[in-house]
Phi, psi and omega in degrees: 000130183271127177273145174267142182250021179289111181283175175301321182291342184249354187264208181284349182260359185275160171258146182227133171271130174267115190255134177264132174214166178249111182301327180277321187248000178061013178289126182285148173246000176100180176268133182270322187192152169250123187236138173271127178098129182297318180297316182289320178297319184292320176300321178293324179293320177299325174290317176299312183297316182286340171275358177289145179283157176301321183296318176299312177303313179291336176278356174108355187291143179196185189222152173216157176265141178224126174300145182209156174261007181288153179292121176309134170094359183282160186305122181308320183294313177301313180301323179295311179299318182294319182292316181295314178303315180302315181300318181293319180301309186298322178303313187289318182296319175297319181293317179294325175298317178297324181287324181289321177292332183272002180093001184269157181259110180301351181269344181238060179297138178285148181258000000 
């Protein structure tokens, strides 16, 4: 018997952000929805994709799922802002870690 290693974060109890993006330009389109459960999130992505215009598809716009701790059903604009803020913080922390590793003091950044 094969055991399933699908954890709580990947199964039907996890929350997923549906993110719109442009594959050609890498332009972010923001969070479209926060959905509880992978199956429901995948169906919602299919719904968004089937409602896309031909021009939108040809321009490179698409969707992907991302696990999240944001509340299902929350306002997409608010979710986009929170997601962007978290990404900015992670990027800043990574830059600080690189500077510390390279011997630079992140508190004394060069101008």
